[in-house]
Kinemage of the C-alpha trace (Angstrom):
@kinemage 1
@onewidth
@group {chain A} dominant
@subgroup {mainchain}
@vectorlist {calphas} color= white
{ca unk a 1} P -11.158 -14.832 -1.531
{ca unk a 2} L -10.962 -18.287 0.052
{ca unk a 3} L -9.390 -20.772 -2.288
{ca unk a 4} L -11.255 -23.836 -3.508
{ca unk a 5} L -7.838 -25.409 -3.989
{ca unk a 6} L -4.772 -25.365 -1.855
{ca unk a 7} L -1.402 -24.353 -3.138
{ca unk a 8} L -0.238 -27.895 -2.356
{ca unk a 9} L -2.951 -29.351 -4.611
{ca unk a 10} L -1.948 -27.069 -7.463
{ca unk a 11} L 1.750 -27.822 -6.993
{ca unk a 12} L 1.033 -31.566 -7.038
{ca unk a 13} L -1.167 -31.280 -10.144
{ca unk a 14} L 1.521 -29.266 -11.943
{ca unk a 15} L 4.369 -31.373 -10.542
{ca unk a 16} L 6.088 -28.271 -9.177
{ca unk a 17} L 8.281 -29.491 -6.337
{ca unk a 18} L 9.819 -26.293 -5.014
{ca unk a 19} L 8.350 -23.121 -3.579
{ca unk a 20} L 10.023 -20.706 -6.008
{ca unk a 21} L 6.798 -20.212 -7.998
{ca unk a 22} L 4.317 -20.199 -5.120
{ca unk a 23} L 3.366 -16.543 -5.577
{ca unk a 24} L 2.629 -17.108 -9.265
{ca unk a 25} L 0.680 -20.304 -8.587
{ca unk a 26} L -1.395 -18.570 -5.926
{ca unk a 27} L -2.218 -15.774 -8.370
{ca unk a 28} L -3.175 -18.281 -11.073
{ca unk a 29} L -5.379 -20.240 -8.664
{ca unk a 30} L -7.165 -17.050 -7.608
{ca unk a 31} L -7.703 -15.945 -11.206
{ca unk a 32} L -8.888 -19.367 -12.371
{ca unk a 33} L -11.202 -19.690 -9.389
{ca unk a 34} L -12.748 -16.300 -10.141
{ca unk a 35} L -13.352 -17.283 -13.784
{ca unk a 36} L -14.889 -20.638 -12.883
{ca unk a 37} L -17.055 -19.142 -10.134
{ca unk a 38} L -18.234 -16.403 -12.483
{ca unk a 39} L -18.954 -18.796 -15.334
{ca unk a 40} L -20.816 -21.252 -13.138
{ca unk a 41} L -22.531 -18.553 -11.091
{ca unk a 42} L -21.571 -20.152 -7.782
{ca unk a 43} L -19.108 -19.459 -5.002
{ca unk a 44} L -16.358 -22.064 -4.797
{ca unk a 45} L -15.077 -23.625 -1.609
{ca unk a 46} L -12.822 -26.525 -0.678
{ca unk a 47} L -15.902 -28.776 -0.756
{ca unk a 48} L -17.176 -27.649 -4.163
{ca unk a 49} L -17.947 -30.448 -6.623
{ca unk a 50} L -14.906 -32.092 -8.173
{ca unk a 51} L -15.657 -30.900 -11.747
{ca unk a 52} L -15.566 -27.264 -10.624
{ca unk a 53} L -12.350 -27.748 -8.667
{ca unk a 54} L -10.827 -29.601 -11.623
{ca unk a 55} L -11.800 -26.690 -13.872
{ca unk a 56} L -9.812 -24.360 -11.621
{ca unk a 57} L -6.813 -26.705 -11.810
{ca unk a 58} L -7.025 -26.997 -15.594
{ca unk a 59} L -7.230 -23.229 -16.136
{ca unk a 60} L -4.411 -22.554 -13.660
{ca unk a 61} L -2.252 -25.265 -15.247
{ca unk a 62} L -2.891 -23.968 -18.760
{ca unk a 63} L -2.030 -20.426 -17.722
{ca unk a 64} L 1.115 -21.657 -15.945
{ca unk a 65} L 2.326 -23.746 -18.865
{ca unk a 66} L 1.423 -21.192 -21.560
{ca unk a 67} L 2.233 -17.928 -19.789
{ca unk a 68} L 3.063 -16.065 -22.960
{ca unk a 69} L 0.021 -17.239 -24.913
{ca unk a 70} L -2.543 -15.034 -23.205
{ca unk a 71} L -5.624 -15.828 -21.190
{ca unk a 72} L -6.849 -19.451 -21.241
{ca unk a 73} L -10.275 -19.965 -22.718
{ca unk a 74} L -13.169 -21.305 -20.688
{ca unk a 75} L -13.702 -23.648 -23.630
{ca unk a 76} L -10.989 -25.797 -22.022
{ca unk a 77} L -13.344 -26.601 -19.150
{ca unk a 78} L -16.787 -26.025 -20.644
{ca unk a 79} L -17.853 -29.689 -20.333
{ca unk a 80} L -17.037 -29.562 -16.619
{ca unk a 81} L -18.875 -26.263 -16.068
{ca unk a 82} L -22.078 -26.827 -18.025
{ca unk a 83} L -23.960 -28.898 -15.426
{ca unk a 84} L -23.260 -26.263 -12.760
{ca unk a 85} L -24.194 -23.124 -14.652
{ca unk a 86} L -27.096 -21.262 -13.128
{ca unk a 87} L -29.958 -20.571 -15.516
{ca unk a 88} L -29.657 -17.022 -16.834
{ca unk a 89} L -32.967 -15.238 -17.219
């Protein structure tokens, strides 16, 4: 899956300066992107709207910082996602 965010963007957002956690960050970006794309009903790209990209960053950051707490809730980013959700029939 193409990433809506680069690893460099995620590292900067999280203030991770070394590459020792790159594999984990990449996994978290992929997982967060899949959740945001699924919740919003759209495919994400590097030119997706900022609120959707920020949602990916927030979910990835929460998962990174709270690794032992379980899966982050979409409630963390719901205000960012709502305008982009496709109408469900």
